[in-house]
C-alpha positions as CSV (number, residue, x, y, z in Angstrom):
1,D,-0.1,0.0,0.0
2,M,1.1,3.5,-0.7
3,V,1.6,5.9,2.1
4,P,-0.5,9.0,1.4
5,P,1.5,12.2,0.9
6,C,1.8,14.7,3.7
7,E,1.9,18.4,3.8
8,P,5.3,20.0,4.4
9,D,5.7,22.5,7.2
10,V,8.1,24.6,5.1
11,L,9.0,24.5,1.4
12,L,12.6,24.7,0.6
13,F,14.0,25.8,-2.7
14,D,17.1,25.3,-4.7
15,M,19.9,27.8,-3.5
16,Q,18.0,28.7,-0.4
17,I,20.0,29.4,2.6
18,V,18.6,28.1,5.8
19,H,20.0,29.3,9.1
20,I,20.0,26.7,11.9
21,L,22.0,26.8,15.1
22,D,24.5,29.3,13.8
23,C,25.0,27.4,10.6
24,D,24.2,28.6,7.1
25,I,22.8,25.5,5.2
26,L,22.7,25.6,1.4
27,V,19.7,23.8,-0.1
28,R,20.4,22.1,-3.5
29,S,17.3,20.7,-5.2
30,V,18.3,17.1,-6.6
31,S,15.3,15.3,-8.0
32,G,15.7,12.0,-9.8
33,H,16.0,9.5,-7.0
34,T,12.7,10.9,-5.8
35,P,10.7,13.9,-6.6
36,G,11.7,16.8,-4.4
37,G,15.0,15.4,-3.3
38,I,17.4,17.7,-1.5
39,V,21.1,18.0,-0.7
40,Y,22.1,20.0,2.3
41,A,25.6,21.6,2.0
42,I,27.3,23.4,5.0
43,P,30.0,25.4,3.3
44,S,31.5,26.7,6.7
45,E,32.1,23.1,7.6
46,S,33.0,21.8,4.2
47,I,30.4,19.0,4.5
48,A,27.3,18.0,2.5
49,F,24.4,15.6,3.4
50,T,23.5,13.9,0.1
51,G,21.0,11.4,1.4
52,D,20.2,8.7,-1.1
53,S,21.0,10.8,-4.2
54,L,24.8,10.6,-4.2
55,F,26.9,7.8,-2.7
56,R,30.6,7.0,-2.7
57,N,31.2,6.0,-6.3
58,S,27.5,5.4,-7.0
59,I,24.1,7.2,-7.2
60,G,20.7,6.7,-6.0
61,R,18.1,4.4,-7.7
62,S,15.8,5.9,-10.2
63,D,13.7,3.0,-11.1
64,L,11.1,3.5,-8.3
65,P,7.9,5.5,-9.0
66,G,8.7,9.2,-9.5
67,G,12.3,8.5,-10.2
68,N,14.2,9.9,-13.2
69,G,17.7,8.7,-14.0
70,A,18.7,11.4,-16.5
71,Q,17.4,14.2,-14.2
72,L,19.2,12.8,-11.3
73,I,22.6,12.7,-13.1
74,E,22.0,16.2,-14.5
75,H,21.2,17.7,-11.1
76,L,24.2,15.8,-9.5
77,R,26.4,17.2,-12.0
78,T,25.2,20.9,-12.2
79,R,24.2,21.4,-8.6
80,V,26.2,19.0,-6.4
81,L,29.5,18.4,-8.1
82,V,30.0,22.3,-8.6
83,L,30.4,22.5,-4.7
84,P,34.0,22.8,-3.5
85,Q,36.2,19.8,-4.4
86,Q,37.2,19.4,-0.7
87,M,33.8,19.2,0.6
88,I,33.0,15.9,2.3
89,I,29.8,14.2,1.4
90,F,27.8,12.1,3.9
91,P,25.4,9.9,1.9
92,G,22.4,8.1,3.3
93,H,24.2,4.8,3.3
94,G,27.9,3.7,3.2
95,K,31.1,5.5,3.4
96,S,31.8,9.2,3.0
97,S,33.7,10.8,0.1
98,T,34.5,14.1,-1.2
99,I,33.1,16.2,-4.2
100,G,36.4,15.9,-5.9
101,D,36.6,12.2,-5.6
102,E,33.0,11.9,-7.1
103,Q,34.0,14.1,-9.9
104,T,36.8,12.0,-10.9
105,Q,35.8,8.4,-9.7
106,N,32.1,8.0,-9.7
107,P,31.4,6.0,-12.9
108,Y,27.8,7.5,-13.2
109,L,29.2,11.1,-13.0
110,R,32.6,11.3,-14.6
111,N,32.7,13.5,-17.8
112,D,34.0,10.5,-19.7
113,R,30.9,8.5,-18.7
114,E,29.9,8.1,-22.3
115,N,33.1,6.1,-23.0
116,C,33.0,3.8,-20.0
117,H,30.7,0.8,-20.4
């Protein structure tokens, strides 16, 4: 059975800065794994929480209802991989990584992806 959608208390938007506990948190909209997916980056701490959108050397599933693989890859490339290379990512599962490592080592996101099968 499907869980009925719930109404959010607050809507967050891409590039919005949310101030919580003396931290400025940058919201990046990353749909594709699920509609409305979000990555939270804290530039002052050089960390980002990528949830189930970006993993170490992998990306989130997009084959579930509402998923869109092409959109996920586009959003990760244009909205997440543009963050500072030294920024540490903490995914929803598995080990941490850095933006720089994902730019060069993630087989789903490397610029030469078209040539690696």
